[in-house]
C-alpha positions as CSV (number, residue, x, y, z in Angstrom):
1,X,-63.5,0.8,95.0
2,X,-59.8,0.9,95.7
3,X,-57.6,0.5,92.7
4,X,-54.3,-1.2,93.2
5,X,-51.4,-0.1,91.1
6,X,-49.8,-3.1,89.4
7,X,-46.0,-2.8,89.1
8,X,-44.8,-3.9,85.8
9,X,-41.5,-5.7,86.1
10,X,-38.4,-4.1,84.5
11,X,-35.3,-5.8,83.4
12,X,-31.7,-4.8,82.5
13,X,-30.4,-5.2,78.9
14,X,-28.6,-8.4,79.8
15,X,-31.6,-9.9,81.5
16,X,-33.8,-9.2,78.5
17,X,-31.2,-10.6,76.0
18,X,-30.5,-13.7,78.2
19,X,-34.2,-14.5,78.4
20,X,-36.2,-16.9,76.2
21,X,-38.7,-14.2,75.5
22,X,-37.1,-13.1,72.2
23,X,-35.8,-14.9,69.1
24,X,-32.1,-14.7,68.2
25,X,-32.9,-12.1,65.4
26,X,-34.8,-9.9,67.9
27,X,-31.9,-10.3,70.4
28,X,-29.5,-8.9,67.8
29,X,-31.7,-5.8,67.4
30,X,-31.9,-5.5,71.2
31,X,-28.1,-5.5,71.4
32,X,-28.2,-2.4,69.2
33,X,-31.1,-0.5,70.6
34,X,-31.0,-1.1,74.4
35,X,-28.7,0.9,76.6
36,X,-26.5,-0.9,79.1
37,X,-27.4,1.3,82.1
38,X,-31.1,1.4,81.6
39,X,-34.0,-0.9,82.6
40,X,-36.9,-1.8,80.3
41,X,-40.3,-3.6,80.4
42,X,-40.9,-6.4,77.9
43,X,-43.4,-4.0,76.2
44,X,-40.8,-1.3,75.9
45,X,-38.3,-3.8,74.4
46,X,-40.9,-5.0,71.9
47,X,-41.7,-1.4,70.9
48,X,-38.0,-0.6,70.3
49,X,-37.7,-3.7,68.1
50,X,-40.8,-2.7,66.1
51,X,-39.5,0.9,65.7
52,X,-36.1,-0.4,64.6
53,X,-37.6,-2.8,62.0
54,X,-39.9,-0.2,60.6
55,X,-37.3,2.6,60.2
56,X,-36.5,3.9,56.8
57,X,-33.2,2.7,55.3
58,X,-31.2,5.3,53.5
């Protein structure tokens, strides 16, 4: 059986923030954690949000 590789779509910071995928609060976090010159999958963006929310406050 031949397995086809499925390409996961990637998006720029502005594409992710302009989408309806995330709430306004999550978009605020994304502004802080995403880099302008990088591309991310939706799963990567969600992971970064979760890591940010769970981090320890000093």
